N, C-alpha and C positions, 0 to 999 in steps of 0.2 A: 799085754793088753787090757785095759780097764775093764769091768765088767759093762760098764756105761758105755766104754767105746764099742766093745764088741755088739751090743745090743743096736749102737746106731749103725754100724756096717751091717748088722742082718736087716734092719730096717729097709738100707737102701739096697741092699741084695734081694730083699722081698718087695722093692720098688717094683710098679709094672712096667718102668719105662728101662729097667735092668733087663737085659736077655742071658738066658743060659749058652752055653757051647751048643746046645743042642737046639734051643731056641732060633738061636743065631741062624743055624744050618736049615733049617726048615725055614724062616726067613728068606734066606738067601736062594733058597728052591725055588718058593713060591716067587721071587721076583724075576727068575731066569726063566719061569713059567710063563709070567705076565709079558716079559721081553718076547718070547718065544713065540706067545700067543699073537704080541701085537705084530712081529715080524711076519708071522703067517696071514694074517689080515690084510697086510700091506701087499704079500705077496700075491694072496689073492685078487687085489684089487689089480694088481700089475698083470695079473694072467688074465683077469676079464679086459684088462685094456688090451693087451695082446690078440686075444681071439677078436675082438672086437675090430684091431685094426685087419688082421688077418680073413676076415670078413669083406672089409670094405675093398682090400686090395685085391680080394678073388674075383668083385664085380669089375667087368670091363667098364671102360669109359667109351663113350660115342667119341669115335675118330673123324671129325670134321675138321673142313680145310682150315676155319677160327681156332680149331684145337691144334694142330699141326703148326701154324704161324706162331700160337702163343707158346708151346714147347722150343720152337727152333729160337725166338726172341728170348727165351729165357737160359737156354743153352748158351745163345751167343754171349749173354752178359755174362754168365759163370765164366765161360772158357776163357774170355776176354781178361776178366778180371784175375782169374790165374794166373794168364800169359803175363798179365802185367805183374805179376808176383816172381816171376822167373821161372813158374809150374810149366810140368807138358801134360796135367792128368788133374781131373777132377774127379768129385763123386759125384754122380748123378742120381742115385738111388739106393736107398737101404730098406729090407724087407726079411721078414722071417721066414727063414728055411722051410717053414711047414708051407711055404708055397710053391715049393718045389716038389715032385710025385715021389721023389727019392730023399726029403729030407736035406738036399743039399750034397750028398755023396758025390755025385758026378763033376759038382763043381770044385768040390775038395780035392777031389781025385785027376783035376783038370782033364778030366774025358772029353774027346771030340763032340760027342752029342749031348755034352750038358744042356744047351739051348731047350732041346726036348722035354726036357723034365720041368719046364717053366708053366707056370699058369697065371691066369686073371693078368691084371697091371705089370706085373715082370714080361709076362710073354709078349705084351703089348709094348711093352718098351724094349726089349731085345728086338720085335719086327720094326718098331721106329728106327731103331739104330741102323737095321740089315738094309731098310729100304732108303734111309735119308739121309744117313751118316756115313756110313760103311762107304758109299761112292764117291763122298769128297774126304776120302782117307783119313776116319776116324778111327779108331780102334776101341773096342770096349773088352773091356776083363770085368771077370767074377770072381771073388773071392769069398769065403768066410770069414768074417772079422769079429766076431764074438765066440767062445765055448762055454756057454754054463754048465755046469755040469759036468765038463768033458764031451760035452755032444755039441754039434755045429746049430749056431744060436743064428746071428742075421748074414745076409748075403748082402754085398755090397756091388753094384755097378761103379766103374772108373771107367770114363771117357779119357781118351788119351791122344795125342796128335803129335808125338814124337817119333 
């Protein structure tokens, strides 16, 4: 290789756009840190939204005759549409397991007293089923439907008629 060629290569290597292996590793670490920071920011926002949801669902709603009629009408539409699709079950409520006094343990273990662990609107939904839908032979099934970090996440209520 000629001296001019070596000087040209050295000039290119010295150019700030060229990164040494060490520089590239530092750059990659910085990128990963930035990605993790961005993900943590998104997770923080998701956690804030989840906390707001838990707080909202913790607050019970006023159960008026109008509200009962509204809920029955909505459920009739959902169950009719599911039946037309040949289904015998419909998801009627999904909520964080934080709304259970045991964070969903009794539901996950199918313990007979799982309804006693419910709080807020999930408890109201269970009571609504017990009073208005169970006499009409509808069944209610509760189960943990996701497992973030291996821990019970959301609970789902399924209404069935089979």
